[in-house]
C-alpha positions as CSV (number, residue, x, y, z in Angstrom):
1,M,18.7,-80.2,20.6
2,T,19.3,-80.4,24.4
3,R,22.1,-82.6,25.7
4,R,21.9,-84.4,29.0
5,R,24.8,-84.7,31.4
6,I,27.5,-84.1,28.7
7,I,28.4,-80.8,27.2
8,L,29.8,-81.5,23.8
9,F,31.3,-78.5,22.0
10,F,33.5,-78.6,19.0
11,A,35.8,-76.1,17.4
12,V,34.9,-74.7,14.0
13,A,38.2,-76.0,12.6
14,M,38.1,-78.7,9.9
15,A,41.0,-81.0,9.4
16,C,43.3,-79.4,6.9
17,A,43.6,-82.6,4.9
18,F,39.9,-82.3,3.9
19,V,39.8,-78.6,3.1
20,A,39.2,-77.7,-0.5
21,G,41.2,-74.9,-2.1
22,A,44.8,-74.1,-2.9
23,A,47.6,-75.6,-0.9
24,G,48.6,-73.5,2.1
25,Q,45.2,-72.0,2.7
26,C,43.7,-72.4,6.1
27,P,40.0,-73.0,6.9
28,Q,37.6,-70.1,7.4
29,G,40.1,-67.5,6.2
30,H,42.4,-68.2,9.2
31,P,45.9,-66.9,8.3
32,E,49.0,-69.2,8.5
33,T,50.9,-68.7,11.7
34,G,53.2,-70.7,14.0
35,D,52.0,-74.3,14.4
36,I,53.3,-77.0,16.7
37,G,51.1,-79.8,15.4
38,I,48.5,-80.2,18.1
39,S,45.4,-81.4,16.1
40,N,42.9,-82.3,18.9
41,L,42.3,-81.0,22.4
42,L,40.0,-82.3,25.1
43,C,38.6,-80.3,28.0
44,V,37.0,-82.3,30.9
45,G,34.6,-80.6,33.3
46,G,35.0,-77.0,32.1
47,S,34.1,-74.4,29.5
48,C,36.6,-74.2,26.6
49,S,36.7,-72.8,23.1
50,V,39.4,-72.4,20.4
51,N,40.1,-70.3,17.3
52,L,38.1,-67.3,18.5
53,R,38.5,-64.2,16.4
54,T,39.3,-61.2,18.6
55,G,40.5,-57.6,18.1
56,R,44.0,-58.9,18.8
57,G,43.9,-61.7,16.3
58,Y,42.9,-65.2,17.4
59,A,42.6,-66.7,20.9
60,H,41.8,-69.9,22.8
61,D,39.9,-69.8,26.0
62,F,40.3,-72.5,28.7
63,S,38.6,-72.5,32.1
64,T,40.3,-75.9,32.8
65,E,43.6,-77.3,31.6
66,P,43.1,-79.0,28.2
67,R,44.3,-82.5,27.5
68,I,46.2,-83.3,24.2
69,Q,44.0,-85.7,22.3
70,G,45.8,-85.8,18.9
71,L,49.1,-84.8,17.4
72,E,50.1,-84.4,13.7
73,K,52.6,-87.1,12.8
74,D,56.1,-85.8,12.3
75,G,54.9,-82.3,13.5
76,P,57.1,-80.2,15.8
77,A,55.5,-81.7,18.9
78,W,55.3,-85.3,17.7
79,A,58.3,-86.7,19.5
80,K,58.0,-84.3,22.5
81,L,54.4,-84.4,23.6
82,Q,52.0,-87.4,24.0
83,D,48.3,-88.0,23.8
84,G,47.0,-87.5,27.3
85,D,49.5,-84.8,28.3
86,I,47.8,-81.9,30.1
87,L,48.7,-78.4,29.1
88,V,49.5,-76.3,32.2
89,A,51.3,-73.2,31.0
90,I,53.0,-71.6,28.0
91,D,56.1,-69.6,28.5
92,G,55.4,-69.4,32.2
93,I,51.8,-68.2,31.8
94,L,49.0,-70.4,32.9
95,I,47.0,-71.8,30.0
96,T,43.8,-71.0,31.9
97,T,44.5,-67.3,31.7
98,R,43.4,-65.0,28.9
99,E,47.0,-64.3,27.9
100,G,47.9,-68.0,28.0
101,G,45.2,-68.9,25.6
102,R,46.1,-66.0,23.4
103,R,49.7,-67.1,23.2
104,L,48.9,-70.7,22.3
105,A,46.7,-69.4,19.4
106,N,49.4,-66.9,18.1
107,L,52.7,-68.8,17.8
108,T,55.5,-67.4,15.7
109,P,57.2,-69.8,13.2
110,G,60.8,-70.5,14.2
111,K,60.4,-69.0,17.7
112,P,60.8,-71.6,20.5
113,V,57.9,-71.9,22.9
114,T,58.1,-73.6,26.3
115,L,55.1,-75.7,27.3
116,R,54.6,-76.9,30.8
117,I,52.7,-80.2,30.8
118,R,51.5,-82.7,33.3
119,R,52.1,-86.3,32.5
120,E,51.2,-89.1,34.9
121,G,50.9,-86.6,37.7
122,K,54.4,-85.1,37.1
123,E,55.0,-81.6,35.6
124,M,57.7,-81.0,33.1
125,D,58.8,-78.3,30.6
126,V,59.0,-79.1,26.9
127,I,60.5,-76.7,24.3
128,V,58.9,-76.8,20.9
129,I,59.8,-74.8,17.7
130,P,56.7,-73.9,15.7
131,R,56.6,-74.3,11.9
132,T,54.4,-72.4,9.5
133,G,50.9,-73.8,9.5
134,C,47.2,-73.2,10.3
135,N,47.4,-73.8,14.1
136,M,43.6,-74.7,14.3
137,P,43.2,-77.5,16.8
138,M,39.9,-79.3,17.0
139,L,38.2,-79.3,20.5
140,A,35.9,-81.6,22.4
141,V,34.5,-80.5,25.8
142,L,33.1,-83.1,28.3
143,G,31.3,-81.8,31.4
144,G,28.1,-81.9,33.4
145,G,24.9,-80.1,32.8
146,P,22.6,-79.4,29.9
147,A,23.7,-77.6,26.7
148,T,22.0,-76.6,23.5
149,A,23.8,-77.7,20.3
150,P,23.3,-76.8,16.7
151,A,21.4,-79.2,14.5
152,I,23.7,-82.0,13.5
153,Q,23.4,-85.1,11.3
154,K,22.2,-88.4,12.8
155,I,23.4,-91.6,11.2
156,P,23.9,-95.2,12.3
157,L,27.6,-96.1,12.8
158,G,27.1,-98.9,10.4
159,P,27.7,-99.4,6.7
160,P,28.0,-96.6,4.2
161,S,25.9,-96.6,1.1
162,S,26.6,-99.6,-1.1
163,R,27.5,-97.3,-4.0
164,L,30.5,-96.1,-2.1
165,L,31.9,-99.5,-1.3
166,P,34.7,-101.1,-3.3
167,A,33.7,-104.4,-4.8
168,G,34.0,-107.4,-2.4
169,T,34.3,-105.2,0.7
170,A,31.9,-106.2,3.5
171,P,30.4,-103.3,5.5
172,V,30.5,-103.3,9.3
173,D,27.9,-102.6,11.9
174,F,28.6,-101.4,15.4
175,G,25.0,-101.5,16.5
176,M,24.6,-97.8,17.5
177,E,23.3,-94.5,16.2
178,I,25.5,-91.4,16.5
179,D,25.3,-87.6,16.3
180,C,28.2,-85.8,14.5
181,G,28.8,-82.7,12.6
182,G,28.8,-83.1,8.8
183,C,29.8,-86.7,9.1
184,G,29.6,-89.6,6.6
185,W,31.6,-92.0,4.5
186,R,33.7,-91.0,1.5
187,R,35.9,-92.5,-1.1
188,E,39.3,-90.9,-1.2
189,A,42.2,-92.2,-3.2
190,G,40.5,-95.5,-3.6
191,K,40.0,-95.9,0.2
192,L,36.8,-95.9,2.3
193,V,37.1,-93.1,4.8
194,F,34.8,-92.0,7.6
195,Y,34.7,-88.2,7.9
196,T,33.5,-86.1,10.8
197,R,34.3,-82.7,12.2
198,S,33.6,-83.7,15.7
199,S,33.8,-86.7,18.0
200,P,30.5,-88.6,17.6
201,L,27.9,-88.6,20.4
202,V,26.1,-92.0,20.8
203,L,22.3,-91.5,20.5
204,T,21.0,-95.1,20.7
205,V,22.4,-98.6,21.2
206,V,20.9,-101.7,19.6
207,P,20.1,-104.2,22.4
208,G,22.4,-107.3,22.0
209,G,24.5,-105.6,19.3
210,P,28.3,-105.1,19.4
211,A,28.1,-101.7,21.2
212,D,25.7,-103.1,23.8
213,R,28.0,-106.0,24.5
214,A,31.0,-103.7,24.8
215,G,29.2,-101.6,27.4
216,I,28.7,-98.5,25.3
217,R,25.7,-96.4,26.4
218,P,23.7,-93.4,25.0
219,D,25.4,-90.1,25.6
220,D,28.9,-91.6,25.4
221,V,31.3,-89.6,23.2
222,I,33.5,-91.6,20.9
223,L,37.0,-90.0,21.0
224,K,39.5,-92.5,19.5
225,V,39.6,-95.7,17.6
226,N,42.7,-97.9,18.4
227,G,44.3,-94.8,19.9
228,I,43.7,-92.5,16.9
229,P,41.3,-89.5,17.3
230,L,38.2,-90.4,15.2
231,S,37.8,-86.8,14.1
232,S,41.2,-86.7,12.5
233,P,41.9,-87.8,8.9
234,D,44.0,-90.8,10.2
235,G,41.2,-91.9,12.5
236,G,38.6,-91.7,9.7
237,E,40.9,-93.7,7.3
238,H,41.6,-96.3,10.0
239,L,37.9,-96.8,10.7
240,G,37.3,-97.4,7.0
241,E,39.8,-100.3,7.2
242,I,37.9,-102.2,10.0
243,R,36.3,-105.4,8.9
244,P,33.6,-107.6,10.5
245,G,34.9,-109.7,13.4
246,Q,38.0,-107.5,13.9
247,A,38.3,-106.5,17.5
248,I,39.1,-102.8,18.1
249,T,39.5,-100.4,21.0
250,L,37.3,-97.3,21.3
251,E,38.2,-94.6,23.8
252,I,35.0,-92.9,25.0
253,G,34.1,-90.0,27.3
254,R,31.3,-90.6,29.8
255,G,30.1,-88.1,32.4
256,G,33.5,-86.3,32.6
257,S,35.6,-89.5,32.7
258,L,37.5,-91.4,30.0
259,R,37.4,-95.1,29.5
260,S,38.4,-97.7,26.9
261,V,36.2,-100.5,25.6
262,K,36.7,-103.4,23.3
263,I,34.2,-103.9,20.5
264,V,33.9,-106.4,17.7
265,P,31.8,-105.1,14.7
266,R,29.6,-107.4,12.8
267,V,28.5,-107.7,9.2
268,A,25.6,-105.3,8.5
269,A,22.2,-106.6,7.7
270,P,21.3,-106.6,4.0
271,G,20.1,-103.3,2.7
272,Q,21.2,-101.4,5.9
273,R,22.1,-97.8,5.1
274,F,22.9,-94.6,6.9
């Protein structure tokens, strides 16, 4: 499928909370390593990739400075970094170099690492001590030009199948159809959770619907819901708690820029499904 205007590439990493298997195992056979708790990265206007297997282990590759888009709560970087911080360098090595990307992908548990970040136009150094973990951040890339993406599932961002809904819970409808990788609604620990490996891409918007009134357009990329990355476990759980008439804020990417929109979902039409 050809994408217009927006290059949307996502890392192969799956959120660890959703990975089947024994505790301590990482997705795709990735070994445990040093992990500072960055769960989501965003590259704007460049070519980036993460968790690449190389002859020297794993590596990240950034042609532009990545932006932090999600942090694990209570992780090593939780109180030191913020969503929106831009990674400039690691241990004095520019993050856009091959060595800089390799270092970020191969941290050592217990060994402090110095990250240079840019926040609100000012650069600062932050020291973080990695813990043992998977160190497999998810990645979204927004840029200009066409791209070819693998086949992915298309669903309306509306109600899940009625069989998944707890009794008495009204589904919501945002009035748009999205593309996302392996996405859908799940029941987990008695909660309704929206699961996706990637930030959804808007395909169509229903005229006069909530998304249309909020100013959302086809090719927008939905990054966050009320400040939480939608591709994270917390974001999917939070979306499952939204009710009709409840105003929320979506952060979207459009043409290489970021913006926030207010949207009020409505009750879904009877019989509406994926």
